[in-house]
ZANU-184236 format. One line per field, with one value per atom (N, C-alpha, C): residue in three letters; atom name; z, x, y. Coordinates in pm, whole numbers, plus 32768, in hexadecimal, padded with zeros to 4 digits. Layout:
// residues N
residu <- (ala, ...)
atome <- (CA, ...)
z <- (Z, ...)
x <- (X, ...)
y <- (Y, ...)
// end
This chain:
// residues 229
residu <- (met, met, met, val, val, val, ser, ser, ser, met, met, met, ala, ala, ala, ile, ile, ile, gln, gln, gln, pro, pro, pro, val, val, val, asn, asn, asn, glu, glu, glu, asp, asp, asp, leu, leu, leu, leu, leu, leu, glu, glu, glu, ser, ser, ser, ile, ile, ile, asp, asp, asp, ser, ser, ser, tyr, tyr, tyr, ile, ile, ile, glu, glu, glu, gln, gln, gln, leu, leu, leu, phe, phe, phe, val, val, val, pro, pro, pro, pro, pro, pro, asp, asp, asp, pro, pro, pro, ala, ala, ala, leu, leu, leu, glu, glu, glu, gln, gln, gln, asn, asn, asn, leu, leu, leu, leu, leu, leu, asp, asp, asp, ala, ala, ala, lys, lys, lys, glu, glu, glu, ala, ala, ala, gly, gly, gly, leu, leu, leu, pro, pro, pro, ala, ala, ala, ile, ile, ile, ala, ala, ala, val, val, val, ala, ala, ala, pro, pro, pro, gly, gly, gly, gln, gln, gln, gly, gly, gly, arg, arg, arg, leu, leu, leu, met, met, met, tyr, tyr, tyr, leu, leu, leu, met, met, met, ala, ala, ala, lys, lys, lys, met, met, met, ser, ser, ser, gly, gly, gly, ala, ala, ala, lys, lys, lys, arg, arg, arg, ile, ile, ile, leu, leu, leu, glu, glu, glu, ile, ile, ile, gly, gly, gly, thr, thr, thr, leu, leu, leu, gly, gly, gly, gly, gly, gly, tyr, tyr, tyr, ser, ser, ser, thr, thr, thr, thr, thr, thr, leu, leu, leu, leu, leu, leu, ala, ala, ala, arg, arg, arg, ala, ala, ala, leu, leu, leu, ala, ala, ala, asn, asn, asn, asp, asp, asp, gly, gly, gly, lys, lys, lys, val, val, val, ile, ile, ile, thr, thr, thr, leu, leu, leu, glu, glu, glu, leu, leu, leu, ser, ser, ser, pro, pro, pro, val, val, val, asn, asn, asn, ala, ala, ala, gly, gly, gly, val, val, val, ala, ala, ala, arg, arg, arg, lys, lys, lys, asn, asn, asn, leu, leu, leu, glu, glu, glu, arg, arg, arg, ala, ala, ala, gly, gly, gly, val, val, val, gly, gly, gly, asp, asp, asp, leu, leu, leu, val, val, val, glu, glu, glu, ile, ile, ile, arg, arg, arg, val, val, val, gly, gly, gly, pro, pro, pro, ala, ala, ala, asn, asn, asn, glu, glu, glu, thr, thr, thr, leu, leu, leu, asp, asp, asp, lys, lys, lys, met, met, met, ile, ile, ile, asp, asp, asp, ala, ala, ala, lys, lys, lys, glu, glu, glu, ala, ala, ala, ala, ala, ala, phe, phe, phe, asp, asp, asp, leu, leu, leu, val, val, val, phe, phe, phe, ile, ile, ile, asp, asp, asp, ala, ala, ala, asn, asn, asn, lys, lys, lys, thr, thr, thr, gly, gly, gly, tyr, tyr, tyr, val, val, val, gly, gly, gly, tyr, tyr, tyr, leu, leu, leu, asn, asn, asn, gln, gln, gln, val, val, val, leu, leu, leu, gln, gln, gln, leu, leu, leu, ser, ser, ser, arg, arg, arg, pro, pro, pro, gly, gly, gly, thr, thr, thr, val, val, val, ile, ile, ile, leu, leu, leu, ser, ser, ser, asp, asp, asp, asn, asn, asn, leu, leu, leu, ile, ile, ile, arg, arg, arg, his, his, his, gly, gly, gly, ala, ala, ala, val, val, val, leu, leu, leu, pro, pro, pro, gly, gly, gly, tyr, tyr, tyr, pro, pro, pro, asn, asn, asn, pro, pro, pro, asp, asp, asp, ala, ala, ala, asp, asp, asp, ala, ala, ala, gln, gln, gln, ala, ala, ala, ile, ile, ile, val, val, val, glu, glu, glu, phe, phe, phe, asn, asn, asn, lys, lys, lys, leu, leu, leu, ile, ile, ile, ala, ala, ala, ser, ser, ser, his, his, his, pro, pro, pro, lys, lys, lys, leu, leu, leu, glu, glu, glu, ser, ser, ser, ile, ile, ile, leu, leu, leu, phe, phe, phe, pro, pro, pro, ile, ile, ile, val, val, val, lys, lys, lys, gly, gly, gly, lys, lys, lys, val, val, val, asp, asp, asp, gly, gly, gly, met, met, met, ala, ala, ala, ile, ile, ile, ser, ser, ser, ile, ile, ile, val, val, val, lys, lys, lys)
atome <- (N, CA, C, N, CA, C, N, CA, C, N, CA, C, N, CA, C, N, CA, C, N, CA, C, N, CA, C, N, CA, C, N, CA, C, N, CA, C, N, CA, C, N, CA, C, N, CA, C, N, CA, C, N, CA, C, N, CA, C, N, CA, C, N, CA, C, N, CA, C, N, CA, C, N, CA, C, N, CA, C, N, CA, C, N, CA, C, N, CA, C, N, CA, C, N, CA, C, N, CA, C, N, CA, C, N, CA, C, N, CA, C, N, CA, C, N, CA, C, N, CA, C, N, CA, C, N, CA, C, N, CA, C, N, CA, C, N, CA, C, N, CA, C, N, CA, C, N, CA, C, N, CA, C, N, CA, C, N, CA, C, N, CA, C, N, CA, C, N, CA, C, N, CA, C, N, CA, C, N, CA, C, N, CA, C, N, CA, C, N, CA, C, N, CA, C, N, CA, C, N, CA, C, N, CA, C, N, CA, C, N, CA, C, N, CA, C, N, CA, C, N, CA, C, N, CA, C, N, CA, C, N, CA, C, N, CA, C, N, CA, C, N, CA, C, N, CA, C, N, CA, C, N, CA, C, N, CA, C, N, CA, C, N, CA, C, N, CA, C, N, CA, C, N, CA, C, N, CA, C, N, CA, C, N, CA, C, N, CA, C, N, CA, C, N, CA, C, N, CA, C, N, CA, C, N, CA, C, N, CA, C, N, CA, C, N, CA, C, N, CA, C, N, CA, C, N, CA, C, N, CA, C, N, CA, C, N, CA, C, N, CA, C, N, CA, C, N, CA, C, N, CA, C, N, CA, C, N, CA, C, N, CA, C, N, CA, C, N, CA, C, N, CA, C, N, CA, C, N, CA, C, N, CA, C, N, CA, C, N, CA, C, N, CA, C, N, CA, C, N, CA, C, N, CA, C, N, CA, C, N, CA, C, N, CA, C, N, CA, C, N, CA, C, N, CA, C, N, CA, C, N, CA, C, N, CA, C, N, CA, C, N, CA, C, N, CA, C, N, CA, C, N, CA, C, N, CA, C, N, CA, C, N, CA, C, N, CA, C, N, CA, C, N, CA, C, N, CA, C, N, CA, C, N, CA, C, N, CA, C, N, CA, C, N, CA, C, N, CA, C, N, CA, C, N, CA, C, N, CA, C, N, CA, C, N, CA, C, N, CA, C, N, CA, C, N, CA, C, N, CA, C, N, CA, C, N, CA, C, N, CA, C, N, CA, C, N, CA, C, N, CA, C, N, CA, C, N, CA, C, N, CA, C, N, CA, C, N, CA, C, N, CA, C, N, CA, C, N, CA, C, N, CA, C, N, CA, C, N, CA, C, N, CA, C, N, CA, C, N, CA, C, N, CA, C, N, CA, C, N, CA, C, N, CA, C, N, CA, C, N, CA, C, N, CA, C, N, CA, C, N, CA, C, N, CA, C, N, CA, C, N, CA, C, N, CA, C, N, CA, C, N, CA, C, N, CA, C, N, CA, C, N, CA, C, N, CA, C, N, CA, C, N, CA, C, N, CA, C, N, CA, C, N, CA, C, N, CA, C, N, CA, C, N, CA, C, N, CA, C, N, CA, C, N, CA, C, N, CA, C, N, CA, C, N, CA, C, N, CA, C, N, CA, C, N, CA, C, N, CA, C, N, CA, C, N, CA, C, N, CA, C, N, CA, C, N, CA, C, N, CA, C, N, CA, C, N, CA, C, N, CA, C, N, CA, C, N, CA, C, N, CA, C, N, CA, C, N, CA, C, N, CA, C, N, CA, C, N, CA, C, N, CA, C, N, CA, C, N, CA, C)
z <- (8000, 8000, 8000, 7FAE, 7FA6, 801E, 805F, 80D1, 80A6, 80F6, 80D9, 80E7, 8129, 813B, 80BC, 805E, 7FE3, 7F85, 7F5C, 7F04, 7E72, 7E19, 7D8B, 7D60, 7D07, 7CD8, 7C75, 7C98, 7C3E, 7C57, 7C09, 7C13, 7C9B, 7CD6, 7D5A, 7DC2, 7DBD, 7E1B, 7E04, 7D85, 7D67, 7D96, 7D84, 7DB2, 7E4A, 7E8D, 7F20, 7F52, 7F10, 7F35, 7F1E, 7EAD, 7E8F, 7EF9, 7F22, 7F89, 800E, 802E, 80AA, 80AC, 803D, 8033, 803D, 7FF5, 7FF3, 807F, 80C8, 814E, 81AE, 819C, 81F5, 81D1, 814E, 8124, 80E0, 80C4, 8081, 80DD, 8127, 8187, 8140, 8183, 8148, 8124, 80B2, 807F, 8047, 8096, 8069, 7FE5, 7FCE, 7F51, 7ED9, 7EE5, 7E75, 7E63, 7ED0, 7EC7, 7E81, 7EA2, 7E60, 7DCE, 7DB3, 7D2A, 7CD3, 7D02, 7CB5, 7CA6, 7D0F, 7D09, 7CA3, 7CA3, 7C44, 7BB5, 7BA3, 7B1C, 7AE9, 7B42, 7B1B, 7AFA, 7B4C, 7B36, 7AB0, 7A88, 7A0B, 7992, 79AB, 793D, 790C, 7959, 7932, 7946, 78F3, 7905, 7987, 79C4, 7A44, 7A2C, 7A00, 79DC, 7A25, 7A94, 7AE4, 7B1B, 7B3E, 7B75, 7BF6, 7C14, 7C8F, 7D08, 7D7D, 7DF1, 7E13, 7E11, 7E2F, 7DC8, 7D4C, 7CE2, 7CF3, 7D16, 7D2E, 7DA0, 7E08, 7E79, 7E4E, 7DFA, 7DC5, 7D73, 7D1D, 7CCB, 7D22, 7D88, 7DE5, 7E27, 7E57, 7E99, 7E38, 7DBE, 7D5B, 7D39, 7D2A, 7D0D, 7D83, 7DFC, 7E72, 7E83, 7E6D, 7E7A, 7E13, 7D9E, 7D34, 7D48, 7DA9, 7DC0, 7D4B, 7D04, 7C89, 7CA2, 7C54, 7C55, 7BD9, 7B6D, 7AF1, 7AC9, 7AC5, 7AA3, 7A2A, 79CB, 7955, 7958, 7946, 793F, 78B8, 7873, 77F4, 780D, 7815, 7835, 78C0, 78CB, 794E, 7985, 792F, 7954, 79BF, 7A35, 7A9E, 7B02, 7AEC, 7B44, 7BBD, 7BBE, 7C31, 7C3E, 7BD6, 7BDB, 7BE0, 7BA0, 7BA3, 7C33, 7C81, 7D0D, 7D5A, 7D47, 7D8E, 7D65, 7CE4, 7CB4, 7CE9, 7CED, 7D1F, 7DB4, 7E00, 7E8F, 7EA8, 7E48, 7E59, 7E2D, 7DF2, 7DBD, 7E28, 7DFF, 7E54, 7E56, 7EAD, 7EBA, 7E34, 7E1C, 7DA0, 7D26, 7D3A, 7CCA, 7C7E, 7C0A, 7BB3, 7B65, 7B54, 7AFC, 7A81, 7A0D, 7990, 795E, 7950, 7927, 78A5, 7849, 77C3, 77B8, 778C, 7780, 76FE, 76B6, 7637, 764B, 76AE, 76BE, 7718, 76E7, 773E, 77B3, 779E, 780A, 7879, 7854, 78B8, 7901, 78B5, 78F2, 7957, 7939, 7997, 7A18, 7A0D, 7A83, 7AD5, 7A8F, 7AD4, 7B1E, 7AE0, 7B22, 7BA8, 7BA8, 7C25, 7C8D, 7C62, 7CC0, 7CF8, 7CA4, 7CD0, 7D33, 7D19, 7D76, 7DFD, 7DFA, 7E77, 7EC7, 7E81, 7EC5, 7EF4, 7ED1, 7EFF, 7EAF, 7E34, 7DE2, 7D5D, 7D51, 7CD3, 7CA4, 7D04, 7CDE, 7CB6, 7CC7, 7CA3, 7C1B, 7BDD, 7B63, 7AF2, 7A7C, 7A02, 79A4, 797C, 791D, 7893, 7834, 77A9, 7758, 771A, 76D4, 763E, 7607, 7578, 755F, 74DF, 74BF, 74FA, 7545, 758C, 752E, 74BC, 7461, 7430, 7418, 73EC, 745D, 74D5, 7548, 7563, 755A, 7570, 7507, 748A, 7421, 7440, 7472, 7496, 7509, 7567, 75DA, 75AD, 7550, 751B, 74CE, 7478, 742A, 7484, 74F5, 7553, 75AC, 759D, 75EE, 7684, 76AC, 773A, 778A, 7808, 785D, 7869, 787F, 788C, 7908, 78FE, 796E, 79C1, 7A42, 7A9C, 7A9B, 7A84, 7A82, 7A1D, 79D3, 796F, 7986, 797B, 7985, 7905, 78BC, 783F, 7859, 7845, 785E, 7807, 7784, 7726, 76BD, 7644, 75DB, 75B9, 75BB, 75B2, 752A, 74C1, 743C, 742D, 748A, 7484, 74D7, 7520, 7581, 7543, 74D4, 7497, 7471, 7434, 7410, 7489, 74F1, 756B, 75A7, 75A8, 75E2, 7596, 7512, 74C3, 74DF, 74F4, 7515, 75A4, 7600, 768C, 769E, 7652, 765E, 7638, 75E8, 75C4, 7630, 7693, 7703, 7786, 777A, 77ED, 77F9, 7863, 787F, 78B8, 78C0, 7905, 7994, 79B8, 7A3C, 7A40, 79D4, 79CF, 79DD, 7A32, 7A46, 79ED, 79A2, 794B, 7979, 79A0, 79C6, 7955, 792F, 78C2, 78F0, 78DF, 7917, 78AD, 78DE, 788B, 7826, 7853, 77F7, 77F6, 7843, 783F, 7808, 7827, 77E8, 77F9, 7872, 7896, 7839, 7813, 77C2, 772D, 76FF, 766F, 7625, 7670, 7630, 7623, 765B, 765B, 75D0, 75AD, 752D, 7523, 74B1, 749B, 74CA, 7506, 7532, 74B7, 74BC, 7445, 7429, 73B0, 737F, 73DA, 73F6, 7447, 73FD, 7449, 740A, 73EB, 73AF, 7384, 73FB, 746D, 74E4, 7511, 7517, 7542, 74E2, 7461, 73FF, 740E, 7428, 743B, 74B8, 7522, 759E, 7592, 7542, 7527, 74EF, 748E, 7451, 74B5, 7508, 756C, 75D1, 7600, 7661, 7628, 75A9, 7568, 7561, 7547, 7539, 75BB, 7629, 76A7, 76DD, 76B6, 76E4, 76A0, 7627, 75D8, 75B8, 75E2, 75BB, 75F5, 75A2, 75D3, 7639, 7643, 76A1, 7723, 772F, 77A4, 77EC, 786E, 78BE, 78F6, 78DF, 78FD, 793C, 7981, 79B2, 79AE, 7993, 7990, 79FA, 7A4A, 7AB0, 7AB2, 7ADB, 7AD8, 7B47, 7B2A, 7B8C, 7B83, 7BF6, 7BF9, 7C16, 7BBD, 7BD5, 7B8D, 7BC5, 7B84, 7B22, 7AC5, 7A6B, 7A81, 7A48, 7A55, 79E8, 7A12, 79B3, 79DE, 79AE, 79D3, 79BF, 7A0A, 79FD, 79EC, 7995, 7981, 79C5, 79F8, 7A2D, 79D4, 799D, 794A, 7981, 7973, 7998, 791C, 78FF, 788D, 78B1, 785B, 7874, 7862)
x <- (8055, 8000, 8059, 8035, 8080, 805D, 80C1, 80AA, 8062, 8003, 7FBB, 8017, 808C, 80E8, 8135, 8135, 817F, 812C, 8165, 811D, 813F, 80E0, 80FF, 8165, 81BF, 8225, 81E5, 81E2, 81AF, 81FE, 81E1, 8230, 8221, 81AB, 8198, 81F2, 81FA, 8250, 82E3, 830B, 8395, 83B9, 835F, 8378, 837C, 8328, 832A, 83AF, 83E0, 8461, 84D1, 84CB, 8530, 852E, 84B8, 84AD, 84E4, 84C8, 84FA, 8593, 85CF, 8662, 869A, 865B, 868B, 8688, 861C, 8610, 8678, 869D, 86FE, 878E, 87AC, 8837, 8865, 8808, 882F, 880E, 8870, 8856, 8830, 87E5, 87C5, 8844, 8840, 88B7, 888E, 889D, 8870, 88AD, 892C, 896D, 892E, 890F, 88D1, 883F, 87FB, 8770, 876B, 87C9, 87CE, 87F7, 884C, 8874, 87F9, 879F, 8727, 86CC, 86C4, 8670, 86A8, 872B, 8768, 8759, 8768, 8758, 86CA, 8669, 85DD, 85C4, 85FB, 85E9, 8625, 8692, 86D5, 8692, 862B, 85E5, 8624, 8681, 86BE, 8659, 865D, 8600, 861B, 85B1, 85BE, 85E8, 8665, 8694, 8716, 8732, 87A7, 8794, 8801, 87F8, 87A6, 8763, 8716, 8776, 8748, 87A1, 87E3, 8796, 87CF, 8836, 881A, 887A, 88F8, 88E8, 895B, 89B1, 896F, 89B9, 8A08, 89CB, 8A10, 8A8A, 8A7A, 8AEA, 8B5A, 8B36, 8B99, 8BE9, 8BA3, 8BE6, 8C3E, 8C0F, 8C60, 8CDF, 8CD2, 8D49, 8DAB, 8D74, 8DCA, 8E0D, 8DC0, 8DF8, 8E65, 8E56, 8EB9, 8F37, 8F33, 8FA7, 8FC3, 8F5C, 8F6D, 8FB0, 9018, 9059, 9036, 9017, 8FEF, 8F66, 8F03, 8E7A, 8E4F, 8E10, 8DD9, 8D41, 8CFD, 8C6C, 8C42, 8BE8, 8BB3, 8B23, 8B0B, 8A87, 8A84, 8A9A, 8AA4, 8A1D, 89C6, 8947, 8960, 8921, 8935, 89A0, 89E8, 8A57, 8A34, 89BB, 8991, 89EB, 89F1, 8A45, 8AD9, 8AFC, 8B87, 8BB4, 8B5D, 8B7D, 8B9A, 8B45, 8B57, 8BD9, 8BF7, 8C72, 8CED, 8CE5, 8D57, 8D6E, 8D02, 8D10, 8D52, 8D47, 8D7E, 8E0E, 8E47, 8ECE, 8F35, 8F97, 900B, 905F, 90C4, 9119, 9153, 9156, 918C, 913C, 90C0, 906E, 902F, 8FF2, 8FB4, 8F42, 8ED7, 8E69, 8E6D, 8E6A, 8E58, 8DCD, 8D7A, 8CF0, 8CD4, 8C8F, 8C76, 8BE4, 8BCC, 8B45, 8B35, 8ACB, 8AB0, 8A84, 8A2D, 89ED, 8A3B, 8A60, 8AA2, 8A48, 89C5, 8968, 8970, 8966, 8971, 89F6, 8A61, 8AE6, 8AEE, 8AAE, 8AAF, 8A66, 89F3, 89A9, 89FC, 8A3B, 8A8B, 8B01, 8B43, 8BB6, 8B8E, 8B1E, 8AEE, 8ACD, 8A8C, 8A68, 8AE3, 8B47, 8BC0, 8C0D, 8C12, 8C55, 8C0E, 8B88, 8B3B, 8B55, 8B62, 8B77, 8C07, 8C5F, 8CE9, 8D43, 8D1A, 8D6B, 8D95, 8D7F, 8D9C, 8E2A, 8E8B, 8F18, 8F3E, 8EE2, 8EFE, 8EC6, 8E7D, 8E33, 8E59, 8E6E, 8E82, 8E0D, 8DC6, 8D57, 8D89, 8D79, 8D9F, 8D1E, 8D0A, 8C8D, 8C9C, 8C38, 8C38, 8C03, 8BF1, 8BC3, 8C22, 8BEB, 8C3F, 8C95, 8C5E, 8CAD, 8D29, 8D1B, 8D8D, 8DF2, 8DC1, 8E1B, 8E66, 8E20, 8E61, 8ECC, 8EB1, 8F17, 8F94, 8F82, 8FF5, 9043, 8FFB, 903D, 908D, 9054, 909A, 9116, 9108, 9179, 91E8, 91C1, 9223, 9260, 922E, 925F, 9255, 91DE, 91C8, 91CD, 91F1, 91FF, 9179, 9182, 910A, 90BA, 9038, 8FDF, 8FC5, 8FAF, 8F90, 8EFC, 8EA8, 8E18, 8DDB, 8D78, 8D32, 8C9C, 8C56, 8BC4, 8B8B, 8B3E, 8AFF, 8A6C, 8A45, 89BA, 899C, 8999, 8984, 891E, 8926, 88C6, 88D3, 8863, 8863, 8893, 8876, 88A1, 8939, 897D, 8A0E, 8A55, 8A0B, 8A49, 8AAD, 8A8B, 8AE6, 8B69, 8B5F, 8BD8, 8C28, 8BE3, 8C29, 8C76, 8C36, 8C7A, 8CFA, 8CF3, 8D6A, 8DD9, 8DB4, 8E18, 8E4C, 8DF1, 8E17, 8E7A, 8E67, 8EC2, 8F51, 8F60, 8FE6, 9021, 8FD0, 8FFD, 8FF5, 8FF6, 8FE8, 9060, 9061, 90C8, 9085, 90C9, 908D, 9068, 8FEA, 8FBA, 8F68, 8F68, 8F13, 8E81, 8E38, 8DA9, 8D5C, 8CFC, 8CA7, 8C17, 8BD9, 8B4C, 8AFD, 8A8D, 8A3B, 89AB, 896E, 88E9, 887B, 87FF, 8785, 877D, 8792, 879C, 8723, 86BA, 8641, 85CA, 85C7, 8567, 84D7, 84B7, 842F, 83FD, 8458, 8433, 843B, 845E, 8460, 84CD, 852B, 8595, 8570, 84FE, 84DA, 84AC, 84C7, 8498, 8400, 83D0, 8341, 8303, 8353, 831C, 82E9, 826F, 8237, 8274, 82A1, 82D1, 8339, 83A8, 8410, 844A, 8469, 84A0, 8535, 8572, 85FE, 865A, 863C, 8690, 868B, 8613, 8605, 864C, 863E, 8681, 8719, 874B, 87DC, 880A, 87BA, 87E0, 87D8, 877A, 8776, 87FC, 882F, 88AF, 8922, 891B, 8983, 8985, 8910, 8909, 8942, 8922, 895A, 89F2, 8A22, 8AB2, 8AFC, 8ACC, 8B15, 8B06, 8A98, 8A84, 8AE4, 8B10, 8B60, 8BEB, 8C0C, 8C8C, 8D00, 8D62, 8DD0, 8E2A, 8E23, 8E78, 8E30, 8DB0, 8D62, 8D23, 8D12, 8CBA, 8C50, 8BD0, 8B66, 8AEC, 8A9E, 8A1A, 89C1, 8942, 88DE, 8875, 8853, 87EE, 878B, 870E, 86A7, 86B7, 868A, 8688, 8601, 85C1, 853F, 8554, 8527, 852A, 84B3, 843D, 83C2, 8395, 83ED, 83D8, 8449, 843B, 84A4, 850C, 8585, 85F2, 8662, 86DB, 8745, 87CF, 882E, 88B9, 890F, 8972, 89CE, 8A52, 8A90, 8B16, 8B6D, 8BD6, 8C34, 8CC0, 8D10, 8D9D, 8DEE, 8E53, 8EAA, 8F09, 8F0F, 8F67, 8FF9)
y <- (7F89, 8000, 807D, 80DF, 815C, 81B4, 81E9, 8240, 82C0, 82ED, 8369, 83E3, 83CF, 843F, 845F, 8402, 8418, 846F, 84DF, 853A, 851E, 8532, 8522, 858B, 8563, 85C0, 8620, 86A0, 8706, 8785, 87EC, 8866, 88A9, 88A2, 88DF, 889E, 8819, 87D1, 87F5, 87F9, 881A, 88A6, 8904, 898C, 8994, 8944, 8942, 890A, 88A2, 8869, 88CE, 8913, 8978, 89E7, 8A14, 8A7B, 8A4A, 89CB, 898F, 8991, 8966, 8964, 89F1, 8A4D, 8AD7, 8B15, 8AFE, 8B37, 8B00, 8A82, 8A43, 8A65, 8A6A, 8A6D, 8AED, 8B48, 8BC4, 8C38, 8C6A, 8CD6, 8D57, 8DAE, 8E31, 8E7C, 8EBF, 8F04, 8F8C, 8FF6, 907A, 90A6, 9086, 90B0, 906E, 8FEE, 8FA7, 8FD0, 8FEA, 9018, 90A0, 90F9, 917C, 916D, 910A, 90EC, 90D4, 9080, 9060, 90DA, 912B, 91A4, 9207, 9218, 9275, 9243, 91C0, 9187, 919D, 9189, 91A0, 9232, 928C, 931B, 9346, 9304, 9326, 92E4, 9292, 9251, 91D1, 9198, 911A, 90A9, 9041, 8FD2, 8F88, 8F52, 8F0B, 8E7B, 8E6A, 8DE5, 8DC1, 8E04, 8DDE, 8D51, 8D10, 8C89, 8C8C, 8C1E, 8C12, 8C12, 8C40, 8C46, 8BC0, 8B54, 8AD2, 8AA7, 8AC3, 8AA4, 8AF6, 8B75, 8BC9, 8B95, 8B64, 8B2C, 8AB1, 8A5E, 89E7, 8A10, 8A74, 8AA2, 8AD9, 8B24, 8B5A, 8AE8, 8A82, 8A13, 89C6, 89B4, 896A, 89B6, 8A3A, 8A8A, 8A86, 8A89, 8A86, 89FD, 8992, 890C, 88F2, 892D, 8916, 896A, 89C7, 8A1D, 8A79, 8AA1, 8AEE, 8B76, 8B91, 8C14, 8C64, 8C1E, 8C62, 8C2D, 8C87, 8C63, 8CB6, 8C74, 8CB6, 8CA9, 8D18, 8D19, 8D52, 8D0D, 8D3F, 8D67, 8DEA, 8E1F, 8E5A, 8EDD, 8F1F, 8F48, 8F7C, 8FB7, 9023, 9017, 907C, 9059, 8FEC, 8FC9, 8F74, 8F39, 8EE7, 8E6C, 8E1B, 8DA3, 8DC9, 8E39, 8E67, 8E81, 8EBE, 8EDA, 8E5A, 8DF7, 8D79, 8D33, 8D35, 8CF6, 8D3F, 8DC5, 8E12, 8DF7, 8DE8, 8DCB, 8D44, 8CEA, 8C63, 8C56, 8CBF, 8CB7, 8C94, 8C45, 8C2F, 8CAF, 8CB2, 8D29, 8D52, 8DD5, 8E0E, 8DE4, 8DBF, 8D92, 8E05, 8DE1, 8E45, 8E07, 8E53, 8E2D, 8E86, 8E4A, 8E94, 8E73, 8ED9, 8EC2, 8F0D, 8ECE, 8F04, 8F2D, 8FA8, 8FDC, 902A, 900C, 9050, 90E0, 90F7, 9179, 91D8, 924F, 92B1, 92DC, 92DE, 9302, 929A, 921C, 91B1, 91B7, 91CF, 91D5, 9247, 92B9, 9328, 9308, 92C6, 929C, 923A, 91DC, 9176, 91B5, 9215, 9255, 9293, 92D9, 9317, 92AC, 9242, 91D8, 9192, 917C, 9139, 9190, 9212, 926D, 926E, 9274, 9274, 91F5, 9185, 9104, 90F3, 9150, 914A, 90F0, 90CD, 9073, 90B2, 9134, 9177, 9166, 9164, 9158, 90CA, 906B, 8FDF, 8FBA, 9018, 8FF8, 9056, 901D, 906B, 904F, 90B7, 90A9, 90CE, 9073, 9090, 9099, 910D, 9129, 9110, 90CA, 90AD, 9023, 8FFD, 8F76, 8F0D, 8EAE, 8E4E, 8DFA, 8DD5, 8D81, 8DCB, 8E4F, 8E9E, 8EAF, 8EC8, 8ED7, 8E55, 8DE5, 8D64, 8D48, 8D6C, 8D5A, 8DAB, 8E26, 8E79, 8E3A, 8DFF, 8DC0, 8D47, 8CFB, 8C86, 8CB1, 8D17, 8D48, 8D7D, 8DBA, 8DF1, 8D86, 8D0B, 8C9A, 8CB7, 8CE9, 8D03, 8C81, 8C8C, 8C17, 8BCD, 8B4B, 8AF8, 8B20, 8B0E, 8B2B, 8AAD, 8AC2, 8A53, 8A31, 8A97, 8A83, 8AE3, 8AB2, 8B02, 8AF5, 8B66, 8B65, 8BA0, 8B4F, 8B7A, 8B97, 8C15, 8C3E, 8CB7, 8CA2, 8D10, 8CE5, 8D1D, 8CF9, 8C65, 8C20, 8B8D, 8B5B, 8BA6, 8B7A, 8B7F, 8BC0, 8BC7, 8B5E, 8B0B, 8AB0, 8A4F, 8A12, 89B0, 89F4, 8A69, 8AB3, 8ADC, 8B0B, 8B32, 8ABC, 8A49, 89D5, 89B4, 89B5, 8999, 89FD, 8A7B, 8AE0, 8ACE, 8AB3, 8AA3, 8A30, 89C6, 8954, 8979, 89E1, 8A10, 8A69, 8A8B, 8ADC, 8A8D, 8A08, 89AF, 8954, 8908, 88A4, 8829, 87B8, 8745, 876B, 8753, 8777, 87F6, 8844, 88BB, 8894, 88DB, 88C4, 8926, 88F1, 8944, 8935, 89A3, 89A5, 89E7, 89AB, 89DF, 89E7, 8A5D, 8A75, 8A71, 8A5D, 8A61, 89EF, 8975, 8904, 88A7, 88C4, 8873, 88C3, 8944, 899F, 8971, 8949, 891D, 88AE, 8856, 87E3, 87F8, 8870, 888B, 883F, 8803, 87B5, 8721, 86F9, 866B, 863E, 85C1, 858D, 8598, 85C3, 85CE, 864E, 86A9, 8729, 8776, 87AA, 87EB, 8875, 8885, 8907, 8949, 8906, 8946, 89BF, 8A29, 8AA0, 8A8D, 8AF3, 8AE8, 8AD0, 8B10, 8AFB, 8A6A, 8A32, 89A6, 8948, 8960, 890C, 8913, 898C, 899B, 8951, 8955, 8913, 887B, 8849, 87B8, 878B, 87D5, 87B2, 87C1, 8828, 883E, 87CB, 87A3, 8736, 86B4, 8698, 8621, 862B, 86A4, 86B8, 869F, 86DC, 86C9, 863B, 85F8, 856E, 850D, 852F, 84D1, 8504, 857D, 85B8, 8567, 8544, 84F0, 8533, 85B8, 85FF, 8623, 85FA, 8622, 85AC, 85BB, 8567, 85C4, 85A4, 8604, 85C3, 8616, 85F0, 866C, 8656, 86C1, 86A2, 8708, 86F1, 8765, 874B, 87B3, 8819, 8892, 88FE, 8942, 895A, 899C, 8A30, 8A85, 8B15, 8B53, 8B3D, 8B66, 8AFC, 8ADB, 8A6A, 8A07, 8991, 892D, 8944, 895C, 896C, 890E, 8924, 88C8, 8902, 88CE, 88F5, 8878, 887F, 8810, 882E, 87C5, 87CB, 8773, 87AB, 875F, 8771, 870A, 8712, 86EC, 873D, 8720, 86B0, 864C, 85D9, 8602)
// end
């Protein structure tokens, strides 16, 4: 007999579990709360990582002892702040942002959070910036976070691998898209189609070991963790 205490798995239950975890493990953070308020005031889309996801990214960066972190997609600097806080001594975050407006908001937020001197924001198309970094033979990164335009993910990964070393951790966001990547999903948009190809790539890439897991943030999405062999 099934226990009456067992609830059916649905979005309400998943969101309740996410709230439970967040309340226990994600302490209030005035700097990050103001970050979101400033981003909203500036008209930036409300697409920053969820608090629990941000906490996970912070812990992964800290556990890896990362001194060099690359972020593709700065937005208002929410995830950038968390990654910068996790840096090992003498560490640095290089974050790539297309929009000068977003970069300006992020700079103010990073300064308020006390990590402005640990972060370099490079403004412009990420694929072009990455090509310049590759041509300049910049040092390999310890951790990379990809969270930008979805149709660019496959290209970004190929570029990021040229800026990585064995053991580099690559985090990739927005990979479930509330089920739009599932086989048989009706009329997936261009972003979902691009992420389907990206997920297949990281699952089978000979230079990577990867896993994708769901994340609840209003809708069900997902983040992948990959390690370069």
